[in-house]
FIKOLZA-1660 file (N, C-alpha, C; in steps of 0.1 Angstrom, whole numbers, plus 5000, padded with zeros to 4 digits):
% residues 140
   i   px   py   pz ch aa at
   1 3038 9255 4044  A  X  N
   1 3049 9246 4045  A  X CA
   1 3049 9239 4058  A  X  C
   2 3052 9226 4057  A  X  N
   2 3052 9217 4069  A  X CA
   2 3066 9213 4072  A  X  C
   3 3067 9203 4081  A  X  N
   3 3080 9198 4085  A  X CA
   3 3078 9183 4087  A  X  C
   4 3087 9175 4080  A  X  N
   4 3087 9161 4080  A  X CA
   4 3098 9156 4090  A  X  C
   5 3094 9147 4099  A  X  N
   5 3104 9141 4107  A  X CA
   5 3107 9126 4102  A  X  C
   6 3119 9123 4099  A  X  N
   6 3122 9110 4094  A  X CA
   6 3132 9103 4104  A  X  C
   7 3127 9093 4110  A  X  N
   7 3136 9085 4119  A  X CA
   7 3145 9076 4111  A  X  C
   8 3157 9076 4115  A  X  N
   8 3167 9068 4107  A  X CA
   8 3176 9061 4116  A  X  C
   9 3181 9049 4112  A  X  N
   9 3191 9041 4120  A  X CA
   9 3202 9035 4112  A  X  C
  10 3203 9038 4099  A  X  N
  10 3213 9032 4091  A  X CA
  10 3208 9020 4084  A  X  C
  11 3215 9015 4075  A  X  N
  11 3211 9003 4068  A  X CA
  11 3202 9006 4056  A  X  C
  12 3200 8995 4048  A  X  N
  12 3192 8996 4035  A  X CA
  12 3178 9001 4038  A  X  C
  13 3171 8996 4048  A  X  N
  13 3158 9000 4050  A  X CA
  13 3157 9015 4054  A  X  C
  14 3167 9020 4061  A  X  N
  14 3167 9034 4065  A  X CA
  14 3170 9043 4052  A  X  C
  15 3178 9038 4043  A  X  N
  15 3181 9045 4031  A  X CA
  15 3168 9047 4023  A  X  C
  16 3160 9037 4022  A  X  N
  16 3147 9037 4015  A  X CA
  16 3138 9048 4022  A  X  C
  17 3137 9048 4035  A  X  N
  17 3129 9057 4043  A  X CA
  17 3134 9072 4040  A  X  C
  18 3147 9073 4040  A  X  N
  18 3153 9087 4038  A  X CA
  18 3149 9092 4024  A  X  C
  19 3151 9083 4014  A  X  N
  19 3147 9087 4000  A  X CA
  19 3133 9091 3999  A  X  C
  20 3124 9083 4006  A  X  N
  20 3110 9086 4005  A  X CA
  20 3107 9099 4012  A  X  C
  21 3113 9102 4023  A  X  N
  21 3111 9114 4031  A  X CA
  21 3116 9126 4022  A  X  C
  22 3128 9125 4016  A  X  N
  22 3133 9135 4007  A  X CA
  22 3124 9138 3996  A  X  C
  23 3118 9128 3989  A  X  N
  23 3109 9130 3978  A  X CA
  23 3096 9136 3983  A  X  C
  24 3091 9132 3995  A  X  N
  24 3079 9138 4000  A  X CA
  24 3081 9153 4003  A  X  C
  25 3092 9156 4010  A  X  N
  25 3095 9170 4013  A  X CA
  25 3097 9179 4001  A  X  C
  26 3103 9173 3991  A  X  N
  26 3105 9181 3978  A  X CA
  26 3091 9183 3972  A  X  C
  27 3083 9173 3971  A  X  N
  27 3070 9174 3965  A  X CA
  27 3061 9184 3972  A  X  C
  28 3061 9183 3985  A  X  N
  28 3052 9191 3993  A  X CA
  28 3058 9205 3997  A  X  C
  29 3070 9207 3994  A  X  N
  29 3077 9220 3998  A  X CA
  29 3079 9221 4013  A  X  C
  30 3081 9209 4019  A  X  N
  30 3083 9209 4034  A  X CA
  30 3098 9209 4037  A  X  C
  31 3100 9213 4049  A  X  N
  31 3114 9211 4055  A  X CA
  31 3114 9196 4060  A  X  C
  32 3126 9192 4062  A  X  N
  32 3129 9178 4066  A  X CA
  32 3138 9177 4078  A  X  C
  33 3135 9169 4088  A  X  N
  33 3145 9167 4099  A  X CA
  33 3147 9152 4100  A  X  C
  34 3159 9148 4100  A  X  N
  34 3163 9134 4103  A  X CA
  34 3166 9132 4118  A  X  C
  35 3161 9121 4123  A  X  N
  35 3163 9118 4137  A  X CA
  35 3170 9105 4139  A  X  C
  36 3181 9105 4147  A  X  N
  36 3188 9093 4150  A  X CA
  36 3187 9092 4166  A  X  C
  37 3183 9080 4171  A  X  N
  37 3182 9078 4185  A  X CA
  37 3192 9068 4190  A  X  C
  38 3199 9072 4200  A  X  N
  38 3208 9062 4207  A  X CA
  38 3200 9056 4219  A  X  C
  39 3196 9044 4217  A  X  N
  39 3189 9036 4227  A  X CA
  39 3198 9026 4233  A  X  C
  40 3202 9028 4246  A  X  N
  40 3212 9019 4252  A  X CA
  40 3205 9009 4261  A  X  C
  41 3192 9006 4259  A  X  N
  41 3185 8997 4268  A  X CA
  41 3191 8983 4267  A  X  C
  42 3197 8980 4255  A  X  N
  42 3203 8966 4254  A  X CA
  42 3215 8964 4262  A  X  C
  43 3220 8975 4269  A  X  N
  43 3232 8974 4277  A  X CA
  43 3229 8975 4292  A  X  C
  44 3216 8972 4295  A  X  N
  44 3212 8974 4309  A  X CA
  44 3220 8966 4319  A  X  C
  45 3225 8954 4315  A  X  N
  45 3232 8946 4325  A  X CA
  45 3247 8946 4322  A  X  C
  46 3252 8957 4317  A  X  N
  46 3266 8959 4314  A  X CA
  46 3273 8969 4323  A  X  C
  47 3285 8968 4325  A  X  N
  47 3293 8977 4334  A  X CA
  47 3292 8991 4329  A  X  C
  48 3291 9001 4337  A  X  N
  48 3290 9015 4334  A  X CA
  48 3301 9020 4325  A  X  C
  49 3313 9017 4327  A  X  N
  49 3324 9023 4318  A  X CA
  49 3322 9018 4303  A  X  C
  50 3317 9006 4301  A  X  N
  50 3315 9001 4288  A  X CA
  50 3304 9009 4281  A  X  C
  51 3293 9012 4289  A  X  N
  51 3282 9020 4284  A  X CA
  51 3286 9033 4279  A  X  C
  52 3295 9040 4286  A  X  N
  52 3300 9053 4281  A  X CA
  52 3307 9052 4268  A  X  C
  53 3316 9042 4267  A  X  N
  53 3323 9039 4254  A  X CA
  53 3313 9037 4243  A  X  C
  54 3303 9028 4245  A  X  N
  54 3293 9024 4235  A  X CA
  54 3285 9036 4231  A  X  C
  55 3281 9044 4241  A  X  N
  55 3273 9056 4238  A  X CA
  55 3280 9066 4229  A  X  C
  56 3293 9068 4232  A  X  N
  56 3301 9077 4224  A  X CA
  56 3303 9072 4210  A  X  C
  57 3305 9059 4209  A  X  N
  57 3306 9053 4195  A  X CA
  57 3293 9054 4187  A  X  C
  58 3282 9051 4194  A  X  N
  58 3269 9053 4187  A  X CA
  58 3266 9067 4184  A  X  C
  59 3270 9076 4192  A  X  N
  59 3267 9091 4189  A  X CA
  59 3275 9095 4177  A  X  C
  60 3288 9090 4176  A  X  N
  60 3296 9093 4164  A  X CA
  60 3290 9087 4152  A  X  C
  61 3286 9075 4152  A  X  N
  61 3279 9068 4141  A  X CA
  61 3267 9076 4137  A  X  C
  62 3258 9079 4147  A  X  N
  62 3246 9086 4144  A  X CA
  62 3248 9099 4138  A  X  C
  63 3258 9107 4142  A  X  N
  63 3261 9120 4137  A  X CA
  63 3266 9118 4122  A  X  C
  64 3274 9108 4120  A  X  N
  64 3279 9106 4106  A  X CA
  64 3267 9102 4097  A  X  C
  65 3258 9093 4101  A  X  N
  65 3246 9089 4093  A  X CA
  65 3237 9101 4091  A  X  C
  66 3236 9110 4100  A  X  N
  66 3228 9122 4099  A  X CA
  66 3234 9132 4089  A  X  C
  67 3247 9133 4089  A  X  N
  67 3254 9142 4080  A  X CA
  67 3252 9137 4066  A  X  C
  68 3254 9124 4064  A  X  N
  68 3252 9118 4050  A  X CA
  68 3237 9120 4045  A  X  C
  69 3228 9118 4054  A  X  N
  69 3214 9120 4050  A  X CA
  69 3211 9135 4047  A  X  C
  70 3217 9144 4055  A  X  N
  70 3215 9158 4052  A  X CA
  70 3221 9162 4039  A  X  C
  71 3233 9157 4036  A  X  N
  71 3239 9160 4023  A  X CA
  71 3231 9155 4011  A  X  C
  72 3225 9143 4012  A  X  N
  72 3216 9138 4002  A  X CA
  72 3204 9146 4000  A  X  C
  73 3198 9151 4011  A  X  N
  73 3186 9159 4010  A  X CA
  73 3190 9173 4004  A  X  C
  74 3201 9178 4008  A  X  N
  74 3205 9191 4003  A  X CA
  74 3208 9191 3988  A  X  C
  75 3214 9180 3983  A  X  N
  75 3216 9178 3969  A  X CA
  75 3202 9178 3961  A  X  C
  76 3192 9173 3968  A  X  N
  76 3178 9173 3962  A  X CA
  76 3171 9187 3964  A  X  C
  77 3178 9196 3970  A  X  N
  77 3172 9209 3972  A  X CA
  77 3162 9210 3984  A  X  C
  78 3163 9201 3993  A  X  N
  78 3154 9201 4005  A  X CA
  78 3162 9206 4017  A  X  C
  79 3156 9216 4024  A  X  N
  79 3161 9222 4036  A  X CA
  79 3160 9211 4047  A  X  C
  80 3171 9209 4054  A  X  N
  80 3171 9198 4064  A  X CA
  80 3177 9202 4077  A  X  C
  81 3174 9195 4087  A  X  N
  81 3179 9196 4101  A  X CA
  81 3182 9182 4105  A  X  C
  82 3190 9180 4115  A  X  N
  82 3194 9167 4121  A  X CA
  82 3193 9167 4136  A  X  C
  83 3188 9156 4141  A  X  N
  83 3187 9155 4156  A  X CA
  83 3192 9142 4160  A  X  C
  84 3201 9142 4170  A  X  N
  84 3207 9130 4175  A  X CA
  84 3203 9130 4190  A  X  C
  85 3195 9120 4194  A  X  N
  85 3190 9120 4208  A  X CA
  85 3193 9107 4215  A  X  C
  86 3193 9107 4228  A  X  N
  86 3195 9095 4236  A  X CA
  86 3182 9092 4243  A  X  C
  87 3178 9080 4243  A  X  N
  87 3166 9076 4251  A  X CA
  87 3159 9064 4244  A  X  C
  88 3147 9063 4248  A  X  N
  88 3138 9053 4242  A  X CA
  88 3133 9057 4228  A  X  C
  89 3133 9048 4219  A  X  N
  89 3129 9052 4205  A  X CA
  89 3114 9056 4206  A  X  C
  90 3106 9049 4213  A  X  N
  90 3091 9052 4214  A  X CA
  90 3089 9066 4219  A  X  C
  91 3097 9070 4229  A  X  N
  91 3095 9083 4235  A  X CA
  91 3101 9094 4227  A  X  C
  92 3113 9092 4222  A  X  N
  92 3121 9102 4215  A  X CA
  92 3114 9106 4202  A  X  C
  93 3109 9097 4195  A  X  N
  93 3102 9101 4182  A  X CA
  93 3090 9110 4185  A  X  C
  94 3082 9107 4195  A  X  N
  94 3071 9115 4198  A  X CA
  94 3075 9129 4203  A  X  C
  95 3085 9129 4212  A  X  N
  95 3089 9142 4217  A  X CA
  95 3096 9151 4207  A  X  C
  96 3104 9145 4198  A  X  N
  96 3110 9152 4187  A  X CA
  96 3100 9158 4178  A  X  C
  97 3090 9150 4175  A  X  N
  97 3079 9155 4165  A  X CA
  97 3072 9167 4171  A  X  C
  98 3069 9166 4184  A  X  N
  98 3062 9178 4190  A  X CA
  98 3072 9190 4191  A  X  C
  99 3084 9188 4195  A  X  N
  99 3094 9199 4196  A  X CA
  99 3096 9206 4183  A  X  C
 100 3097 9199 4172  A  X  N
 100 3100 9206 4160  A  X CA
 100 3087 9210 4152  A  X  C
 101 3076 9207 4157  A  X  N
 101 3063 9210 4151  A  X CA
 101 3061 9202 4138  A  X  C
 102 3065 9189 4138  A  X  N
 102 3063 9180 4127  A  X CA
 102 3049 9179 4122  A  X  C
 103 3047 9179 4109  A  X  N
 103 3033 9177 4104  A  X CA
 103 3032 9163 4098  A  X  C
 104 3043 9156 4097  A  X  N
 104 3043 9142 4092  A  X CA
 104 3056 9135 4097  A  X  C
 105 3054 9123 4101  A  X  N
 105 3065 9114 4105  A  X CA
 105 3067 9103 4095  A  X  C
 106 3079 9101 4091  A  X  N
 106 3081 9090 4081  A  X CA
 106 3089 9079 4089  A  X  C
 107 3084 9067 4088  A  X  N
 107 3091 9055 4094  A  X CA
 107 3093 9045 4083  A  X  C
 108 3105 9039 4084  A  X  N
 108 3109 9029 4074  A  X CA
 108 3102 9016 4077  A  X  C
 109 3097 9010 4066  A  X  N
 109 3091 8996 4067  A  X CA
 109 3102 8986 4070  A  X  C
 110 3099 8977 4080  A  X  N
 110 3109 8967 4083  A  X CA
 110 3111 8957 4072  A  X  C
 111 3123 8952 4072  A  X  N
 111 3126 8942 4062  A  X CA
 111 3118 8929 4065  A  X  C
 112 3114 8922 4055  A  X  N
 112 3105 8910 4056  A  X CA
 112 3111 8900 4066  A  X  C
 113 3124 8898 4065  A  X  N
 113 3131 8888 4073  A  X CA
 113 3135 8893 4087  A  X  C
 114 3131 8905 4091  A  X  N
 114 3135 8910 4104  A  X CA
 114 3128 8904 4115  A  X  C
 115 3135 8898 4125  A  X  N
 115 3128 8893 4137  A  X CA
 115 3126 8903 4147  A  X  C
 116 3133 8914 4146  A  X  N
 116 3132 8925 4156  A  X CA
 116 3120 8934 4153  A  X  C
 117 3118 8938 4140  A  X  N
 117 3108 8947 4137  A  X CA
 117 3098 8940 4128  A  X  C
 118 3085 8941 4131  A  X  N
 118 3075 8935 4123  A  X CA
 118 3065 8946 4119  A  X  C
 119 3060 8945 4107  A  X  N
 119 3051 8956 4102  A  X CA
 119 3039 8958 4111  A  X  C
 120 3033 8947 4116  A  X  N
 120 3021 8949 4125  A  X CA
 120 3025 8957 4138  A  X  C
 121 3037 8954 4143  A  X  N
 121 3041 8962 4155  A  X CA
 121 3044 8976 4152  A  X  C
 122 3050 8979 4140  A  X  N
 122 3053 8992 4136  A  X CA
 122 3040 9000 4133  A  X  C
 123 3030 8993 4127  A  X  N
 123 3017 9000 4125  A  X CA
 123 3010 9004 4138  A  X  C
 124 3011 8995 4148  A  X  N
 124 3006 8998 4161  A  X CA
 124 3013 9010 4167  A  X  C
 125 3026 9010 4166  A  X  N
 125 3034 9022 4171  A  X CA
 125 3030 9035 4163  A  X  C
 126 3028 9034 4150  A  X  N
 126 3024 9045 4142  A  X CA
 126 3010 9051 4147  A  X  C
 127 3001 9042 4150  A  X  N
 127 2988 9046 4155  A  X CA
 127 2989 9052 4169  A  X  C
 128 2998 9047 4177  A  X  N
 128 3001 9053 4190  A  X CA
 128 3006 9067 4189  A  X  C
 129 3016 9069 4180  A  X  N
 129 3021 9082 4177  A  X CA
 129 3011 9092 4174  A  X  C
 130 3002 9088 4164  A  X  N
 130 2991 9097 4159  A  X CA
 130 2982 9100 4171  A  X  C
 131 2978 9090 4179  A  X  N
 131 2969 9093 4190  A  X CA
 131 2975 9102 4200  A  X  C
 132 2988 9101 4203  A  X  N
 132 2994 9109 4214  A  X CA
 132 2998 9122 4209  A  X  C
 133 3002 9124 4197  A  X  N
 133 3008 9137 4192  A  X CA
 133 2999 9144 4182  A  X  C
 134 2990 9137 4175  A  X  N
 134 2982 9143 4165  A  X CA
 134 2989 9144 4152  A  X  C
 135 3001 9139 4151  A  X  N
 135 3009 9140 4139  A  X CA
 135 3007 9127 4130  A  X  C
 136 3005 9130 4117  A  X  N
 136 3003 9119 4108  A  X CA
 136 3016 9111 4107  A  X  C
 137 3015 9098 4105  A  X  N
 137 3026 9089 4103  A  X CA
 137 3025 9081 4090  A  X  C
 138 3035 9081 4083  A  X  N
 138 3036 9073 4070  A  X CA
 138 3047 9063 4071  A  X  C
 139 3043 9050 4069  A  X  N
 139 3053 9039 4069  A  X CA
 139 3057 9037 4054  A  X  C
 140 3069 9038 4051  A  X  N
 140 3074 9037 4037  A  X CA
 140 3083 9025 4034  A  X  C
% end
C-alpha cells in the first residue's frame, strides 16, 4: 500500500484533481493526503498587519477546502489525511511528499485559458519533483 499526495487549491481544476486522486487511491488501495499551501509571496510589498489577516483568512479557507476533500474521499472509502502548510508551493510539495512517504503526487492540469499556470511549466515542475524526491508525479 502506498500514499498519494494531492496538491489542491480550490476551484474546478482542483476538484478534477481531487476526484482523480480519490479514484487512484481507491483503485490502488493507497492512502491519500490532500495538501493546501498558503503562499504569501504575492504580498511581499504589503504592510505586515495586512499579511497576518490574509494569512489567517487563507488558512481558514484552506482548512475548509481540505475538510471537504477529506469528506469526499471518505465517502468513497479512501483513508485520508490533510496538510495545510505555509511557504513556497515548489518547496512545500516536495517536502510534504518526502515527509509523508508519498509514492505518487497528483497535480491538477491547468485550465487552458489560465495565464498563470501553463501545462509546459507544470510538466517541468513535475520533472523537477521526480528528480529531487524520486516520487512519481501524475498530472491529471
